[in-house]
VOPA-609839 format. One line per 4 residues: for each residue x, y, z of N, C-alpha, C. Coordinates in steps of 0.02 Angstrom, whole numbers, plus 50000, padded with zeros to 5 digits. Each point is the difference from the previous one (the first is absolute). Layout:
BEGIN
X,Y,Z,X,Y,Z,X,Y,Z; ...
//
This chain:
BEGIN
50058,49565,49251,49967,50050,50042,50049,50030,50050; 50042,49958,50029,50048,50025,50048,50048,50049,49967; 50018,49986,49937,50045,50045,49964,49970,50070,49995; 49934,50003,49991,49966,50065,49997,50011,50038,50064
49991,49967,50057,50008,50033,50064,50070,50028,50008; 50050,49960,49981,50070,50020,50010,50017,50059,49955; 49979,49997,49936,50016,50054,49954,49968,50065,50023; 49936,49997,50017,49966,50061,50024,50033,50024,50064
50018,49954,50044,50030,50020,50064,50065,50036,49989; 50043,49974,49956,50064,50032,49989,49992,50070,49970; 49948,50009,49958,49989,50064,49969,49972,50052,50049; 49962,49975,50050,49965,50047,50044,50033,50008,50068
50049,49958,50016,50030,50005,50067,50032,50068,50012; 50021,50034,49947,50030,50066,50008,49951,50050,50028; 49934,49983,49996,49949,50045,50027,49988,49988,50074; 50033,49950,50029,49986,49984,50070,50031,50053,50046
49967,50009,50056,50024,50048,50050,50012,49963,50065; 50062,50004,50026,50018,49961,50059,50018,50045,50058; 49991,49972,50060,50024,50033,50060,49947,50039,50036; 50013,50015,50063,49956,50038,50042,50034,50066,50018
49964,50041,50035,50026,50064,50021,50059,49990,50049; 50050,50043,49993,50054,50002,50048,49994,50065,50039; 50023,50000,50061,49988,50057,50042,50058,50048,50006; 50061,49976,49985,50057,50044,50006,50046,49991,49940
50041,50051,49989,50049,49997,49944,50049,49942,50011; 50020,49989,50062,50048,49946,50014,49970,49933,49983; 49938,49988,50020,49968,49936,49985,49993,49990,49925; 49983,50053,49964,49992,49995,49928,50066,49980,49968
50055,50029,50022,50066,49985,49973,50018,49927,50012; 49989,49977,50060,50014,49930,50017,49956,49953,49958; 49937,50017,49994,49954,49958,49961,50020,49998,49927; 50021,50058,49973,50021,50002,49930,50062,49957,49989
50047,50003,50047,50061,49960,49994,49984,49926,50003; 49955,49981,50045,49981,49930,50006,49964,49976,49938; 49957,50043,49973,49964,49982,49939,50047,49992,49941; 50048,50045,49994,50049,49995,49946,50041,49936,50005
50020,49983,50060,50038,49938,50011,49957,49939,49983; 49937,50002,50021,49954,49945,49986,49990,49992,49925; 49993,50056,49964,49990,49997,49928,50062,49971,49965; 50058,50018,50024,50062,49973,49970,50003,49924,50008
49982,49977,50060,50000,49928,50011,49949,49965,49956; 49941,50030,49993,49948,49971,49958,50021,49999,49927; 50031,50055,49977,50024,50003,49931,50052,49946,49987; 50043,49987,50048,50051,49948,49992,49967,49931,49996
49950,49989,50041,49964,49936,49999,49963,49992,49933; 49972,50054,49974,49967,49996,49935,50049,49985,49944; 50061,50024,50007,50052,49985,49952,50022,49927,50005; 50007,49976,50061,50023,49931,50011,49945,49949,49984
49937,50020,50012,49943,49954,49990,49947,50035,49958; 50012,50005,49934,49954,50039,49957,49935,49965,49981; 49996,49935,50011,49943,49962,49977,49946,49994,50054; 49937,49997,49976,49943,49988,50045,49963,49938,49975
49998,49946,50038,49972,49937,49975,49924,49999,49994; 49964,50032,50045,49927,50001,49999,49971,49929,49993; 49960,49988,49948,49965,49936,49993,50047,49941,49986; 50063,50013,49985,50047,49945,49991,50006,49959,50064
49987,50033,50056,50004,49966,50065,49952,49940,50003; 49946,50004,49962,49950,49946,50000,49991,49967,49932; 50048,50008,49955,49990,49976,49933,49997,49923,49995; 50024,49965,50050,49996,49927,50000,49939,49974,50039
49953,50045,50014,49938,49981,50035,50014,49967,50068; 50050,50025,50034,50018,49971,50064,50002,50056,50053; 49948,50004,50042,49998,50052,50051,50038,49981,50064; 50031,49942,50000,50034,49976,50061,50076,50007,49996
50025,50038,49953,50072,50010,49995,50024,50043,50058; 50064,49995,50018,50026,50041,50055,49990,50075,49989; 50008,50023,49938,49995,50072,49988,49928,50025,50008; 49951,49963,49973,49931,50023,50006,49975,49992,50072
50023,49949,50034,49983,49992,50071,50026,50058,50041; 50060,50023,49985,50028,50057,50036,49961,50063,49985; 49981,50011,49938,49962,50060,49982,49931,50000,50032; 49969,49941,50005,49935,49996,50033,50007,50018,50074
50053,49977,50031,50012,50017,50070,50010,50075,50008; 50035,50030,49953,50012,50072,50002,49934,50038,49992; 49958,49977,49954,49935,50032,49990,49958,49997,50064; 49998,49941,50031,49962,49992,50061,50025,50046,50055
50065,50008,50004,50028,50045,50051,49979,50072,49988; 50003,50023,49938,49978,50068,49985,49926,50009,50013; 49960,49951,49980,49928,50006,50011,49984,50002,50075; 50036,49960,50039,49991,50001,50072,50016,50069,50028
50053,50030,49976,50021,50066,50024,49951,50054,49978; 49972,49993,49941,49950,50049,49977,49938,49995,50044; 49978,49940,50014,49942,49991,50043,50012,50031,50068; 50059,49988,50028,50017,50028,50065,49999,50076,49999
50025,50029,49945,50001,50073,49994,49930,50028,49993; 49958,49966,49961,49930,50023,49992,49962,49993,50065; 50011,49945,50035,49968,49990,50065,50020,50056,50048; 50063,50019,49998,50024,50054,50044,49967,50066,49984
49979,50007,49937,49965,50061,49979,49925,49995,50014; 49979,49944,50030,49930,49989,50019,49954,50001,49940; 50026,49977,49942,49960,49999,49939,49982,49928,49981; 49946,49992,49964,49980,49936,49972,50044,49985,49940
50023,49938,49994,50046,49981,49947,49967,49948,49955; 49999,50014,49935,49973,49953,49950,50050,49992,49944; 50016,49938,49983,50044,49985,49943,49956,49981,49941; 50014,50030,49942,49963,49983,49939,50050,49974,49949
49983,49945,49967,50043,49970,49950,49973,50021,49931; 50039,50040,49965,49980,50026,49935,50056,49990,49950; 49984,49969,49944,50045,49995,49943,49959,49982,49938; 50016,50030,49943,49966,49979,49938,50024,49931,49976
50054,49975,50031,50026,49934,49983,49961,49947,50038; 49938,49991,49980,49954,49956,50035,49969,49949,49952; 49977,49945,50027,49968,49949,49958,50049,49971,49950; 49982,50000,49936,50041,49971,49948,50066,50038,49990
50002,50062,50019,50060,50040,49991,50045,50002,50062; 49983,49962,50050,50038,50001,50063,50071,49975,49990; 50047,50035,50029,50070,49980,49999,50016,49955,50060; 50057,49967,49998,50019,49957,50056,50005,50038,50066
50022,50064,49996,50006,50038,50062,49933,50008,50034; 49946,50001,49961,49933,50005,50029,49969,49931,50014; 50014,49952,49957,49975,49932,50011,50023,49974,50068; 50063,50011,50016,50027,49976,50064,49999,50053,50055
50003,50063,49980,50004,50053,50050,49935,50018,50033; 49945,50001,49961,49936,50021,50028,49976,49952,50055; 50002,49935,49990,49980,49955,50056,50042,50011,50063; 50065,50013,49990,50043,50013,50058,49980,50064,50036
49985,50053,49963,49979,50063,50030,49935,49991,50038; 49953,49965,49972,49936,49989,50034,50009,49959,50063; 50042,49949,49997,50014,49959,50058,50035,50041,50055; 50047,50041,49979,50037,50041,50048,49954,50051,50034
49956,50031,49961,49952,50046,50029,49955,49965,50051; 49980,49940,49984,49958,49962,50046,50038,49986,50065; 50063,49981,49994,50041,49986,50060,50008,50063,50043; 50005,50058,49968,50013,50062,50035,49935,50035,50022
49943,49972,49982,49937,50031,50018,49986,50063,49960; 50021,50002,49937,49989,50058,49957,49943,49985,49951; 49953,50044,49994,49948,49992,49950,50032,50005,49931; 49986,49951,49958,50030,49997,49933,49945,49991,49948
49999,50043,49950,49951,49996,49947,50037,49986,49934; 49989,49942,49972,50031,49980,49937,49954,50020,49943; 50021,50049,49961,49959,50025,49945,50015,49966,49934; 50049,49954,50000,50019,49969,49936,49945,49957,49969
49959,49964,50040,49945,49963,49967,49953,50045,49961; 49985,50058,50028,49956,50048,49965,50036,50028,49938; 50064,50015,50007,50039,50027,49944,50003,49949,49943; 50006,49935,50018,50005,49947,49950,49938,49994,49956
49944,50026,50023,49938,49996,49961,49995,50057,49949; 50046,50048,50004,49997,50058,49957,50043,49991,49937; 49985,50040,49949,50040,50002,49939,50057,50050,50011; 50062,49975,49999,50057,50043,50013,50006,50056,49949
49974,49989,49940,50003,50052,49949,49952,50057,50016; 49954,49987,50047,49952,50051,50020,50023,50035,50064; 50022,49961,50050,50016,50030,50065,50073,50023,50006; 50042,49981,49951,50069,50025,50000,50013,50032,49932
50060,50026,49992,50018,50032,49937,50041,49953,49956; 49987,49935,50009,50029,49948,49957,49979,50013,49927; 50046,49991,49951,50067,49971,50006,50056,50050,50014; 49983,50065,50004,50052,50050,50009,50027,50001,50072
49956,49986,50047,50021,49999,50070,49949,49960,50040; 50024,49970,50055,49956,49957,50040,49967,50034,50059; 50005,50066,50005,49968,50035,50056,49928,50019,49983; 49965,50026,50050,49929,50012,49993,49983,50049,49944
49946,49984,49965,49968,50048,49955,49948,50038,50041; 49965,50046,49968,49947,50037,50036,49946,49951,50025; 49982,49952,49957,49950,49950,50021,50028,49955,50055; 50065,49987,49997,50031,49960,50052,49999,50035,50067
50011,50065,49999,49998,50038,50062,49931,50001,50031; 49949,50002,49957,49931,49996,50024,49987,49931,50032; 50025,49948,49967,49994,49933,50026,50035,49995,50069; 50060,50026,50005,50037,49997,50063,49964,50039,50054
49975,50059,49984,49964,50041,50048,49939,49962,50027; 49965,49964,49957,49942,49962,50022,50020,49944,50048; 50058,49970,49988,50024,49947,50045,50019,50029,50068; 50033,50058,49999,50022,50032,50062,49943,50028,50040
49946,50019,49967,49943,50031,50034,49972,49955,50055; 50000,49935,49988,49973,49953,50049,50042,50001,50064; 50065,50008,49993,50044,50003,50059,49988,50064,50038; 49993,50055,49964,49989,50065,50033,49934,50000,50039
49949,49971,49970,49935,49996,50034,50005,49957,50063; 50036,49945,49994,50005,49953,50056,50037,50030,50060; 50045,50047,49987,50040,50028,50054,49989,50075,50007; 49941,50023,49985,49985,50071,50004,50000,50026,50072
49999,49953,50048,50000,50022,50070,50070,49995,50032; 50051,49981,49961,50068,49996,50027,50023,50069,50022; 50027,50004,50060,50021,50066,50025,50061,49992,50045; 50052,50037,49985,50060,50000,50041,49998,50057,50050
50028,49986,50059,50004,50052,50052,50069,50033,50001; 50044,49978,49954,50068,50028,49999,50000,50066,49961; 50028,50051,50031,50007,50065,49967,50072,50025,50009; 50018,50049,49958,50066,50029,50004,49994,50076,49999
50048,50033,50030,50004,50072,49997,50028,50020,49931; 49981,50059,49977,50025,50023,49935,50076,50002,49999; 50030,50014,50056,50073,50003,50003,50033,49931,49994; 49961,49947,50009,50026,49932,49995,49997,49973,49929
49959,50030,49959,49988,49972,49933,50057,50016,49952; 50018,49952,49957,50046,50016,49945,49963,50043,49949; 50036,50029,49954,49968,50043,49950,49957,49960,49951; 50018,49937,49989,49963,49960,49952,49980,49933,50031
49946,49972,49974,49977,49933,50021,50015,49949,49945; 50009,50023,49938,50017,49956,49944,50066,50021,49969; 50022,49964,49950,50066,50011,49971,50000,50042,49936; 49942,50022,49977,49999,50042,49940,50026,50070,50018
50030,50035,49951,50022,50069,50013,49939,50042,50020; 50005,50038,50053,49943,50041,50022,49976,50047,49944; 49935,50003,49992,49968,50043,49950,50022,49984,49929; 50016,49938,49987,50021,49980,49933,49943,50009,49951
50017,50023,49941,49950,50012,49947,50036,49992,49934; 49996,49940,49970,50037,49988,49939,49966,49946,49958; 50021,49997,49938,49976,49949,49953,50055,49948,49992; 49983,49937,50014,50047,49944,49993,49972,49950,49950
50045,49958,49973,49975,49946,49957,50038,49935,50010; 50048,49999,50045,50036,49938,50015,50036,49970,49940; 50012,50041,49948,50033,49975,49940,49956,49957,49956; 49934,50001,50012,49955,49957,49963,49950,50039,49957
50011,50064,49994,49954,50043,49962,49929,49992,50025; 49994,49997,50066,49934,49998,50033,49999,50058,50051; 49997,50061,49976,50006,50058,50045,49944,50003,50052; 50019,50019,50060,49950,50010,50053,50021,50058,50044
49950,50031,50031,50012,50059,50041,50008,49979,50073; 50059,50010,50026,50014,49985,50070,49994,50063,50042; 49958,49997,50050,49993,50054,50049,50013,49971,50069; 50036,50037,50041,50011,49981,50069,49984,50060,50045
49975,49986,50059,49987,50054,50046,50065,50023,50034; 49995,50048,50045,50059,50026,50033,50033,49948,50045; 49963,49945,50015,50025,49948,50045,50025,49938,49963; 50011,50008,49934,50032,49947,49962,49957,49939,49985
49934,50009,50001,49953,49944,49986,49967,50012,49933; 49978,49947,49967,49967,50008,49936,49927,50019,50011; 49989,50063,50014,49934,50028,50012,50005,50075,49988; 49944,50033,49990,50001,50070,49978,49986,50050,50055
49991,49977,50061,49990,50045,50056,50042,49978,50059; 50012,50047,50045,50041,49984,50059,49958,49971,50056; 50033,49959,50041,49968,49969,50057,50004,50049,50059; 49944,50014,50031,49998,50049,50053,49992,49967,50069
50025,50035,50050,49995,49977,50069,49976,50057,50044; 49965,49985,50054,49977,49933,50020,49952,49971,49949; 50002,49935,49991,49961,49969,49947,49926,50003,50014; 49961,50010,49947,49928,50004,50004,49966,49940,49968
50040,49960,49965,49975,49941,49965,50040,49939,50021; 49973,49941,49984,50038,49939,50010,50058,50000,49950; 50060,49985,50023,50059,49998,49957,50014,49929,49979; 50001,49989,49934,50015,49934,49972,50065,50005,49961
50050,49965,50023,50066,50003,49969,50010,49940,49955; 50019,50012,49937,50016,49948,49953,50075,49994,49991; 50027,49942,50018,50070,49983,49986,50000,49950,49943; 50050,50004,49957,50003,49951,49946,50045,50022,49944
49999,49960,49947,50042,50013,49942,49962,50035,49945; 50017,49981,49938,49973,50034,49942,49925,49989,49992; 49973,49946,50029,49928,49988,49996,49960,50051,50040; 50032,50031,50049,49969,50054,50039,50019,50068,49970
50062,50008,49983,50023,50063,49969,49963,50013,49934; 49994,49947,49959,49964,50003,49935,50032,50045,49949; 50058,49980,49973,50031,50038,49946,49957,49998,49937; 50008,50049,49957,49966,50005,49936,49926,50019,50005
49980,50022,50060,49934,50029,50009,50007,50068,50033; 49962,50050,49976,49999,50064,50034,49972,49991,50070; 50017,50045,50044,49977,49995,50070,49925,49987,50006; 49962,50035,49960,49927,49996,50008,49971,49932,49984
50039,49957,49966,49975,49935,49979,50024,49942,50042; 50045,50012,50048,50026,49945,50040,49948,49978,50052; 50007,49939,50025,49948,49971,50043,49987,50041,50063; 50053,50024,50033,49990,50037,50062,49963,50065,49988
50012,50032,49943,49964,50061,49984,49926,49985,49987; 49986,49945,49967,49931,49980,49987,49964,49986,50066; 50035,49968,50046,49969,49983,50064,49987,50061,50043; 50039,50053,49991,49988,50062,50038,49930,50026,49988
49976,49993,49939,49933,50025,49983,49946,49957,50033; 50015,49935,50007,49952,49953,50029,49999,50004,50076; 50058,50018,50029,50006,50002,50073,50024,50069,50022; 49958,50050,49998,50020,50069,50016,50021,50009,50073
49981,49954,50043,50018,50005,50070,50067,49966,50016; 50035,49978,49948,50065,49968,50009,50053,50040,49964; 50059,50004,50032,50059,50029,49969,50042,49943,49974; 50003,49991,49934,50035,49944,49970,50070,50022,49980
50050,49972,50033,50069,50023,49994,50040,49950,49959; 50018,50019,49939,50034,49956,49953,50075,50011,50003; 50036,49952,50029,50073,50004,50004,50033,49945,49957; 49964,49978,49948,50026,49947,49956,50068,50019,49971
50043,49949,49992,50068,50010,49974,50014,49952,49943; 50039,50023,49952,50020,49957,49944,50055,49952,50023; 49996,49937,49975,50053,49951,50010,50018,49990,50073; 49951,49997,50043,50012,49995,50072,49984,49930,50026
50019,49989,50063,49984,49937,50033,49986,50014,50074; 49991,49948,50039,49977,50008,50068,50051,50036,50045; 50064,49996,49984,50049,50038,50039,49989,50075,49990; 49980,50020,49940,49985,50070,49986,49937,50023,50037
49950,49957,50003,49938,50019,50035,50014,50009,50074; 50042,49958,50027,50017,50006,50071,50037,50065,50014; 50052,50014,49961,50039,50061,50013,49960,50062,49988; 49959,50000,49947,49958,50059,49987,49951,50012,50057
49969,49946,50025,49952,50008,50054,50034,50026,50063; 50057,49972,50017,50034,50020,50062,50027,50071,49996; 50027,50018,49942,50032,50065,49993,49950,50057,49988; 49947,49985,49964,49956,50054,49977,49925,49986,50010
49977,49946,49969,49928,49991,49990,49960,49994,50064; 50030,49973,50053,49962,49993,50062,49980,50068,50029; 50037,50052,49982,49984,50067,50026,49939,50030,49967; 49973,49966,49949,49937,50022,49970,49941,49978,50044
50015,49966,50055,49950,49977,50048,49946,49956,49968; 50021,49945,49967,49951,49957,49967,49957,49962,50050; 49937,49991,49983,49955,49958,50037,49998,49930,49970; 50010,49997,49935,49999,49938,49962,50059,50001,49953
50040,49946,50001,50058,49993,49955,49987,49941,49954; 49999,50014,49935,49990,49948,49950,50065,49992,49961; 50030,49942,50005,50064,49988,49967,49992,49952,49942; 50018,50022,49940,49997,49958,49941,50063,49959,49992
49993,49937,49983,50058,49957,49989,49983,49947,49950; 50049,49961,49979,49990,49940,49959,50063,49958,50004; 50000,49944,49965,50057,49954,50005,50066,50030,49978; 49998,50051,49956,50061,50031,49978,50037,50035,50056
49964,50019,50054,50033,50032,50056,50047,49953,50037; 49991,49935,49991,50045,49952,50031,50066,49996,49962; 49996,49987,49934,50061,49996,49960,50035,50067,49995; 49962,50055,50007,50031,50067,49998,50046,50012,50060
49995,49959,50051,50043,50009,50059,50070,49972,49990; 50014,49972,49941,50068,49979,49984,50045,50061,50003; 50059,49993,50027,50041,50058,50018,50015,50045,49941; 50014,49973,49940,50018,50043,49943,49940,50041,49976
49940,49972,50007,49940,50039,49983,49993,50060,50047; 50010,49988,50064,49993,50055,50049,50054,50053,49990; 50060,49979,49982,50053,50050,49989,49985,50043,49939; 49968,49973,49950,49984,50038,49941,49937,50042,50008
49951,49975,50038,49934,50031,49999,49973,50021,50068; 50032,49981,50055,49974,50017,50066,49998,50075,50013; 49951,50022,50038,49991,50072,50012,50054,50031,50044; 50028,49960,50045,50047,50028,50048,50069,50011,49971
50016,49966,49945,50067,50002,49970,50055,49978,50049; 49981,49964,50051,50051,49973,50045,50028,49937,49969; 50061,49980,50017,50029,49940,49970,49970,49936,50028; 49981,49955,49956,49977,49933,50020,50054,49951,49979
50033,49970,50048,50053,49952,49985,49971,49930,49993; 50028,49959,49956,49972,49933,49990,50012,49954,50060; 49951,49961,50017,50009,49948,50049,50041,49944,49967; 50026,49953,50039,50036,49944,49968,49957,49963,49949
49935,49992,50015,49956,49966,49953,49991,50040,49936; 49993,50065,50006,49992,50043,49941,50064,50002,49959; 50057,50005,50034,50064,50001,49965,50010,49936,49960; 49985,49944,50030,50007,49935,49966,49953,49996,49941
49938,50022,50010,49951,49997,49945,50021,50046,49943; 50020,50061,50017,50019,50049,49948,50059,49974,49959; 50049,49973,50034,50059,49975,49965,49983,49940,49955; 49956,49957,50024,49981,49941,49959,49961,50021,49939
49964,50056,50005,49956,50022,49945,50038,50042,49949; 50044,50043,50024,50031,50049,49955,50075,49994,49992; 50033,49963,50045,50073,49997,49996,50025,49929,49992; 49965,49962,49959,50021,49931,49989,50066,49998,49962
//
């Protein structure tokens, strides 16, 4: 399943849109030079460290190794920072755990990662909704596009929308008092190319119609200000983005019909992790003035924080250098 995410991510990352508005030609030139230098460093790291271990980190069923312990600490730090950023935006924060790798199909990254995420949320005072028990009761051949792909089918998106509806109802009164001037807002709140309209298939002969609004979100209309509806921001990976489904069939689009008084803002990203959610929120998404922020995660977000994964797939394209623990682990695994 993880291989699916990585393959799709590598194919679709070229569609990502990065950066915020710059105000002067001088600043743009400096930013471009810094970005070019950063990309060169990242390219060199990808050359030096081409492998991504993923579930190999837990292949011996030992969650207490130095490398996994370090990655868990890194995840907790990012989650803490995301909570702090959402609190600063005066929005309600809910973490949802979603993965089709549930029950009998659960991988080690979820077997060990999900309990850690739930415990960390409890420590931080974050509402956490684990949807994997409900997912485990479903037939994956019905709710996903298995065996061709492990992402949501049309019926799976309906199932997900029904699960999310309970959260939206519970927090329908969430309201932020934070507002921004139009001159303060970046041009986009999500990373999709503005006004994107194309047919993609991720190399799997599963064509789908991708539409993005002018603000880079997977939705078919623009978000207007001052806001007239409750703004619900969805952060997350492919389970929120929903590849291989046309826009009209994804969960957030289905929920729009059920909750007409809510603006559901889909900023889902392929092959992402919590560092991406933090940077996206701080750079762009917070300016959408969310009242409720729902962040999707799963155990894979912990192992995805390994430095070589971030260098290959992270949204910022900044260089992630290995810690001593990562360097030792990488060398023991690939440079024996």
